[in-house]
N, CA, C and O atoms as CSV, one atom per row, in Angstrom:
chain,resi,resn,atom,element,x,y,z
A,1,MET,N,N,15.715,33.316,-30.862
A,1,MET,CA,C,15.937,31.856,-30.938
A,1,MET,C,C,16.791,31.339,-29.786
A,1,MET,O,O,16.521,30.276,-29.227
A,2,ALA,N,N,17.798,32.085,-29.448
A,2,ALA,CA,C,18.721,31.705,-28.332
A,2,ALA,C,C,17.889,31.682,-27.030
A,2,ALA,O,O,18.084,30.799,-26.195
A,3,GLU,N,N,16.999,32.610,-26.859
A,3,GLU,CA,C,16.218,32.697,-25.637
A,3,GLU,C,C,15.276,31.434,-25.513
A,3,GLU,O,O,15.051,30.888,-24.432
A,4,PHE,N,N,14.770,31.038,-26.667
A,4,PHE,CA,C,13.873,29.870,-26.656
A,4,PHE,C,C,14.646,28.638,-26.249
A,4,PHE,O,O,14.162,27.834,-25.451
A,5,LEU,N,N,15.838,28.479,-26.786
A,5,LEU,CA,C,16.659,27.293,-26.442
A,5,LEU,C,C,17.089,27.330,-24.990
A,5,LEU,O,O,17.096,26.300,-24.317
A,6,LYS,N,N,17.449,28.506,-24.501
A,6,LYS,CA,C,17.810,28.677,-23.140
A,6,LYS,C,C,16.673,28.220,-22.196
A,6,LYS,O,O,16.899,27.500,-21.223
A,7,LYS,N,N,15.468,28.660,-22.520
A,7,LYS,CA,C,14.304,28.313,-21.675
A,7,LYS,C,C,14.007,26.837,-21.795
A,7,LYS,O,O,13.608,26.198,-20.821
A,8,ALA,N,N,14.203,26.271,-23.024
A,8,ALA,CA,C,13.964,24.853,-23.208
A,8,ALA,C,C,14.889,23.982,-22.345
A,8,ALA,O,O,14.470,23.027,-21.691
A,9,PHE,N,N,16.165,24.367,-22.384
A,9,PHE,CA,C,17.168,23.661,-21.617
A,9,PHE,C,C,16.930,23.827,-20.118
A,9,PHE,O,O,17.130,22.890,-19.345
A,10,GLN,N,N,16.504,25.021,-19.713
A,10,GLN,CA,C,16.164,25.267,-18.295
A,10,GLN,C,C,15.004,24.373,-17.895
A,10,GLN,O,O,15.043,23.784,-16.814
A,11,ASP,N,N,13.977,24.249,-18.719
A,11,ASP,CA,C,12.827,23.369,-18.458
A,11,ASP,C,C,13.289,21.928,-18.351
A,11,ASP,O,O,12.811,21.198,-17.484
A,12,MET,N,N,14.180,21.511,-19.185
A,12,MET,CA,C,14.651,20.133,-19.175
A,12,MET,C,C,15.435,19.855,-17.837
A,12,MET,O,O,15.353,18.796,-17.215
A,13,LYS,N,N,16.166,20.883,-17.490
A,13,LYS,CA,C,17.012,20.702,-16.248
A,13,LYS,C,C,16.057,20.599,-15.005
A,13,LYS,O,O,16.270,19.764,-14.126
A,14,GLU,N,N,15.045,21.433,-14.958
A,14,GLU,CA,C,14.066,21.383,-13.847
A,14,GLU,C,C,13.312,20.003,-13.869
A,14,GLU,O,O,13.091,19.386,-12.827
A,15,SER,N,N,12.945,19.570,-15.050
A,15,SER,CA,C,12.270,18.291,-15.158
A,15,SER,C,C,13.133,17.173,-14.683
A,15,SER,O,O,12.657,16.282,-13.979
A,16,ALA,N,N,14.375,17.187,-15.038
A,16,ALA,CA,C,15.313,16.178,-14.655
A,16,ALA,C,C,15.535,16.115,-13.122
A,16,ALA,O,O,15.652,15.049,-12.518
A,17,LYS,N,N,15.582,17.304,-12.553
A,17,LYS,CA,C,15.701,17.383,-11.045
A,17,LYS,C,C,14.456,16.811,-10.383
A,17,LYS,O,O,14.552,16.057,-9.415
A,18,ALA,N,N,13.249,17.183,-10.924
A,18,ALA,CA,C,12.075,16.653,-10.342
A,18,ALA,C,C,11.959,15.183,-10.474
A,18,ALA,O,O,11.482,14.510,-9.560
A,19,GLN,N,N,12.398,14.637,-11.635
A,19,GLN,CA,C,12.311,13.185,-11.853
A,19,GLN,C,C,13.278,12.507,-10.971
A,19,GLN,O,O,13.006,11.395,-10.518
A,20,HIS,N,N,14.488,13.151,-10.671
A,20,HIS,CA,C,15.440,12.561,-9.795
A,20,HIS,C,C,14.850,12.438,-8.361
A,20,HIS,O,O,15.046,11.430,-7.682
A,21,GLU,N,N,14.140,13.473,-7.935
A,21,GLU,CA,C,13.452,13.394,-6.558
A,21,GLU,C,C,12.458,12.259,-6.554
A,21,GLU,O,O,12.375,11.518,-5.574
A,22,VAL,N,N,11.701,12.101,-7.625
A,22,VAL,CA,C,10.711,11.016,-7.700
A,22,VAL,C,C,11.455,9.681,-7.624
A,22,VAL,O,O,11.041,8.789,-6.883
A,23,ASP,N,N,12.522,9.535,-8.363
A,23,ASP,CA,C,13.307,8.312,-8.368
A,23,ASP,C,C,13.917,7.990,-7.013
A,23,ASP,O,O,13.967,6.824,-6.623
A,24,LYS,N,N,14.387,9.015,-6.281
A,24,LYS,CA,C,14.970,8.791,-4.937
A,24,LYS,C,C,13.879,8.350,-4.010
A,24,LYS,O,O,14.096,7.448,-3.200
A,25,ALA,N,N,12.683,8.962,-4.094
A,25,ALA,CA,C,11.534,8.621,-3.174
A,25,ALA,C,C,11.135,7.168,-3.432
A,25,ALA,O,O,10.940,6.390,-2.498
A,26,GLN,N,N,11.020,6.821,-4.692
A,26,GLN,CA,C,10.623,5.419,-5.033
A,26,GLN,C,C,11.671,4.436,-4.605
A,26,GLN,O,O,11.334,3.360,-4.109
A,27,PHE,N,N,12.915,4.758,-4.774
A,27,PHE,CA,C,14.001,3.873,-4.334
A,27,PHE,C,C,13.971,3.627,-2.845
A,27,PHE,O,O,14.118,2.496,-2.383
A,28,ASN,N,N,13.772,4.744,-2.069
A,28,ASN,CA,C,13.645,4.590,-0.649
A,28,ASN,C,C,12.454,3.802,-0.209
A,28,ASN,O,O,12.528,3.068,0.776
A,29,ALA,N,N,11.317,3.936,-0.935
A,29,ALA,CA,C,10.154,3.187,-0.654
A,29,ALA,C,C,10.435,1.661,-0.885
A,29,ALA,O,O,10.105,0.861,-0.010
A,30,VAL,N,N,11.017,1.253,-2.002
A,30,VAL,CA,C,11.331,-0.073,-2.320
A,30,VAL,C,C,12.296,-0.616,-1.321
A,30,VAL,O,O,12.187,-1.770,-0.907
A,31,LYS,N,N,13.231,0.185,-0.929
A,31,LYS,CA,C,14.273,-0.280,0.022
A,31,LYS,C,C,13.612,-0.600,1.406
A,31,LYS,O,O,13.921,-1.612,2.036
A,32,ALA,N,N,12.693,0.302,1.850
A,32,ALA,CA,C,11.960,0.092,3.092
A,32,ALA,C,C,11.074,-1.134,3.024
A,32,ALA,O,O,10.993,-1.902,3.982
A,33,GLU,N,N,10.395,-1.325,1.870
A,33,GLU,CA,C,9.525,-2.510,1.710
A,33,GLU,C,C,10.280,-3.819,1.765
A,33,GLU,O,O,9.835,-4.821,2.325
A,34,SER,N,N,11.512,-3.748,1.119
A,34,SER,CA,C,12.402,-4.908,1.140
A,34,SER,C,C,12.800,-5.233,2.546
A,34,SER,O,O,12.760,-6.392,2.959
A,35,LYS,N,N,13.188,-4.211,3.298
A,35,LYS,CA,C,13.615,-4.455,4.708
A,35,LYS,C,C,12.453,-4.981,5.540
A,35,LYS,O,O,12.645,-5.856,6.385
A,36,ALA,N,N,11.218,-4.445,5.306
A,36,ALA,CA,C,10.072,-4.948,6.017
A,36,ALA,C,C,9.823,-6.400,5.697
A,36,ALA,O,O,9.502,-7.168,6.603
A,37,GLN,N,N,9.955,-6.811,4.463
A,37,GLN,CA,C,9.741,-8.197,4.100
A,37,GLN,C,C,10.800,-9.067,4.744
A,37,GLN,O,O,10.498,-10.168,5.203
A,38,TRP,N,N,11.991,-8.609,4.783
A,38,TRP,CA,C,13.106,-9.380,5.416
A,38,TRP,C,C,12.837,-9.545,6.888
A,38,TRP,O,O,13.013,-10.641,7.420
A,39,GLU,N,N,12.405,-8.468,7.587
A,39,GLU,CA,C,12.121,-8.552,8.999
A,39,GLU,C,C,10.936,-9.489,9.250
A,39,GLU,O,O,10.964,-10.259,10.210
A,40,GLU,N,N,9.919,-9.441,8.427
A,40,GLU,CA,C,8.794,-10.335,8.573
A,40,GLU,C,C,9.205,-11.751,8.386
A,40,GLU,O,O,8.747,-12.640,9.103
A,41,ALA,N,N,10.089,-11.982,7.404
A,41,ALA,CA,C,10.610,-13.389,7.154
A,41,ALA,C,C,11.361,-13.894,8.374
A,41,ALA,O,O,11.228,-15.044,8.794
A,42,LYS,N,N,12.149,-12.991,8.921
A,42,LYS,CA,C,13.002,-13.381,10.104
A,42,LYS,C,C,12.006,-13.670,11.308
A,42,LYS,O,O,12.236,-14.595,12.088
A,43,ALA,N,N,10.916,-12.866,11.432
A,43,ALA,CA,C,10.014,-13.089,12.495
A,43,ALA,C,C,9.257,-14.377,12.354
A,43,ALA,O,O,8.858,-14.967,13.358
A,44,MET,N,N,9.045,-14.836,11.133
A,44,MET,CA,C,8.286,-16.079,10.930
A,44,MET,C,C,9.123,-17.293,11.394
A,44,MET,O,O,8.555,-18.376,11.538
A,45,ARG,N,N,10.380,-17.171,11.623
A,45,ARG,CA,C,11.192,-18.289,12.135
A,45,ARG,C,C,10.833,-18.676,13.535
A,45,ARG,O,O,10.910,-19.844,13.916
A,46,ALA,N,N,10.422,-17.644,14.336
A,46,ALA,CA,C,10.000,-17.917,15.766
A,46,ALA,C,C,8.615,-18.419,15.748
A,46,ALA,O,O,7.729,-17.729,15.244
A,47,PRO,N,N,8.358,-19.606,16.277
A,47,PRO,CA,C,7.012,-20.215,16.226
A,47,PRO,C,C,5.993,-19.338,16.953
A,47,PRO,O,O,4.870,-19.204,16.467
A,48,GLU,N,N,6.325,-18.748,18.069
A,48,GLU,CA,C,5.345,-17.896,18.779
A,48,GLU,C,C,4.917,-16.733,17.938
A,48,GLU,O,O,3.726,-16.439,17.839
A,49,LYS,N,N,5.872,-16.060,17.325
A,49,LYS,CA,C,5.583,-14.854,16.541
A,49,LYS,C,C,4.777,-15.267,15.282
A,49,LYS,O,O,3.843,-14.576,14.877
A,50,ARG,N,N,5.165,-16.405,14.682
A,50,ARG,CA,C,4.436,-16.851,13.492
A,50,ARG,C,C,2.961,-17.145,13.835
A,50,ARG,O,O,2.041,-16.760,13.113
A,51,LYS,N,N,2.778,-17.856,14.987
A,51,LYS,CA,C,1.411,-18.127,15.411
A,51,LYS,C,C,0.612,-16.868,15.679
A,51,LYS,O,O,-0.560,-16.789,15.309
A,52,ALA,N,N,1.216,-15.900,16.306
A,52,ALA,CA,C,0.536,-14.656,16.647
A,52,ALA,C,C,0.189,-13.902,15.352
A,52,ALA,O,O,-0.913,-13.365,15.242
A,53,MET,N,N,1.107,-13.850,14.368
A,53,MET,CA,C,0.878,-13.151,13.137
A,53,MET,C,C,-0.264,-13.839,12.314
A,53,MET,O,O,-1.101,-13.182,11.695
A,54,MET,N,N,-0.242,-15.169,12.348
A,54,MET,CA,C,-1.260,-15.924,11.588
A,54,MET,C,C,-2.618,-15.716,12.265
A,54,MET,O,O,-3.625,-15.510,11.587
A,55,GLN,N,N,-2.646,-15.769,13.612
A,55,GLN,CA,C,-3.922,-15.584,14.360
A,55,GLN,C,C,-4.472,-14.163,14.074
A,55,GLN,O,O,-5.676,-13.989,13.884
A,56,ALA,N,N,-3.578,-13.156,14.047
A,56,ALA,CA,C,-4.070,-11.765,13.773
A,56,ALA,C,C,-4.583,-11.662,12.389
A,56,ALA,O,O,-5.555,-10.946,12.152
A,57,GLU,N,N,-3.952,-12.374,11.410
A,57,GLU,CA,C,-4.469,-12.361,10.059
A,57,GLU,C,C,-5.858,-13.024,9.978
A,57,GLU,O,O,-6.779,-12.526,9.329
A,58,ARG,N,N,-5.963,-14.209,10.692
A,58,ARG,CA,C,-7.229,-14.867,10.625
A,58,ARG,C,C,-8.327,-14.042,11.272
A,58,ARG,O,O,-9.446,-13.991,10.761
A,59,ASP,N,N,-8.013,-13.384,12.411
A,59,ASP,CA,C,-9.039,-12.488,13.094
A,59,ASP,C,C,-9.464,-11.400,12.143
A,59,ASP,O,O,-10.649,-11.085,12.038
A,60,GLU,N,N,-8.462,-10.801,11.420
A,60,GLU,CA,C,-8.868,-9.795,10.485
A,60,GLU,C,C,-9.783,-10.317,9.366
A,60,GLU,O,O,-10.743,-9.647,8.985
A,61,GLN,N,N,-9.484,-11.512,8.844
A,61,GLN,CA,C,-10.347,-12.118,7.847
A,61,GLN,C,C,-11.707,-12.409,8.345
A,61,GLN,O,O,-12.680,-12.216,7.617
A,62,ILE,N,N,-11.828,-12.876,9.580
A,62,ILE,CA,C,-13.096,-13.151,10.195
A,62,ILE,C,C,-13.951,-11.859,10.359
A,62,ILE,O,O,-15.150,-11.847,10.079
A,63,ALA,N,N,-13.301,-10.809,10.811
A,63,ALA,CA,C,-13.951,-9.522,10.978
A,63,ALA,C,C,-14.459,-9.007,9.609
A,63,ALA,O,O,-15.575,-8.498,9.508
A,64,GLU,N,N,-13.643,-9.144,8.588
A,64,GLU,CA,C,-14.049,-8.693,7.245
A,64,GLU,C,C,-15.261,-9.534,6.758
A,64,GLU,O,O,-16.229,-8.994,6.224
A,65,ALA,N,N,-15.177,-10.846,6.956
A,65,ALA,CA,C,-16.299,-11.718,6.532
A,65,ALA,C,C,-17.578,-11.360,7.297
A,65,ALA,O,O,-18.657,-11.337,6.703
A,66,ASN,N,N,-17.483,-11.090,8.550
A,66,ASN,CA,C,-18.656,-10.735,9.341
A,66,ASN,C,C,-19.249,-9.428,8.863
A,66,ASN,O,O,-20.469,-9.266,8.834
A,67,LYS,N,N,-18.377,-8.484,8.482
A,67,LYS,CA,C,-18.821,-7.136,7.996
A,67,LYS,C,C,-19.575,-7.321,6.641
A,67,LYS,O,O,-20.622,-6.722,6.393
A,68,ARG,N,N,-18.986,-8.172,5.805
A,68,ARG,CA,C,-19.646,-8.424,4.501
A,68,ARG,C,C,-20.996,-9.100,4.658
A,68,ARG,O,O,-21.961,-8.786,3.961
A,69,ALA,N,N,-21.035,-10.037,5.592
A,69,ALA,CA,C,-22.332,-10.729,5.868
A,69,ALA,C,C,-23.370,-9.733,6.367
A,69,ALA,O,O,-24.522,-9.803,5.939
A,70,ALA,N,N,-23.009,-8.807,7.257
A,70,ALA,CA,C,-23.905,-7.879,7.816
A,70,ALA,C,C,-24.440,-6.934,6.715
A,70,ALA,O,O,-25.624,-6.599,6.675
A,71,GLU,N,N,-23.514,-6.521,5.824
A,71,GLU,CA,C,-23.892,-5.658,4.710
A,71,GLU,C,C,-24.823,-6.388,3.740
A,71,GLU,O,O,-25.749,-5.780,3.203
A,72,ALA,N,N,-24.594,-7.664,3.513
A,72,ALA,CA,C,-25.470,-8.467,2.679
A,72,ALA,C,C,-26.843,-8.597,3.313
A,72,ALA,O,O,-27.865,-8.489,2.634
A,73,GLN,N,N,-26.861,-8.824,4.590
A,73,GLN,CA,C,-28.159,-8.979,5.312
A,73,GLN,C,C,-28.930,-7.647,5.212
A,73,GLN,O,O,-30.140,-7.636,4.986
A,74,ALA,N,N,-28.223,-6.550,5.382
A,74,ALA,CA,C,-28.920,-5.250,5.213
A,74,ALA,C,C,-29.469,-5.082,3.820
A,74,ALA,O,O,-30.586,-4.585,3.675
A,75,ARG,N,N,-28.771,-5.455,2.818
A,75,ARG,CA,C,-29.272,-5.419,1.452
A,75,ARG,C,C,-30.495,-6.343,1.252
A,75,ARG,O,O,-31.433,-6.003,0.531
A,76,ILE,N,N,-30.459,-7.483,1.890
A,76,ILE,CA,C,-31.628,-8.394,1.819
A,76,ILE,C,C,-32.769,-7.787,2.458
A,76,ILE,O,O,-33.865,-7.804,1.899
A,77,ASP,N,N,-32.587,-7.219,3.659
A,77,ASP,CA,C,-33.745,-6.567,4.370
A,77,ASP,C,C,-34.309,-5.392,3.567
A,77,ASP,O,O,-35.520,-5.173,3.511
A,78,ALA,N,N,-33.385,-4.638,2.943
A,78,ALA,CA,C,-33.825,-3.506,2.145
A,78,ALA,C,C,-34.622,-3.935,0.946
A,78,ALA,O,O,-35.612,-3.298,0.587
A,79,ALA,N,N,-34.196,-5.018,0.320
A,79,ALA,CA,C,-34.912,-5.573,-0.825
A,79,ALA,C,C,-36.302,-6.075,-0.486
A,79,ALA,O,O,-37.247,-5.946,-1.265
A,80,LYS,N,N,-36.400,-6.689,0.784
A,80,LYS,CA,C,-37.681,-7.202,1.184
A,80,LYS,C,C,-38.629,-6.123,1.727
A,80,LYS,O,O,-39.834,-6.338,1.864
A,81,GLY,N,N,-38.025,-4.925,2.039
A,81,GLY,CA,C,-38.757,-3.844,2.554
A,81,GLY,C,C,-39.000,-3.917,4.086
A,81,GLY,O,O,-39.892,-3.277,4.643
A,82,THR,N,N,-38.157,-4.727,4.706
A,82,THR,CA,C,-38.185,-4.760,6.180
A,82,THR,C,C,-36.903,-4.201,6.762
A,82,THR,O,O,-35.859,-4.183,6.110
A,83,LYS,N,N,-36.998,-3.756,7.970
A,83,LYS,CA,C,-35.729,-3.284,8.549
A,83,LYS,C,C,-35.536,-3.659,9.933
A,83,LYS,O,O,-34.512,-3.322,10.527
């Protein structure tokens, strides 16, 4: 019985250590994300940077929309039996 309890407590100790590592990693990730959001917010104050960031986002959205349109056209062609 004593050996069982000893093993059980050892397992709990290892589990607690592993969970602590997970918690530390998650905390560091949240901390880094928060800093990134802060830096992005600071960058948005400068009109040039804000315009550049917004243009990059629009370019990305346009590229995604063009890709979706091309995929849809390929599906249409496949459905009609032409290629």
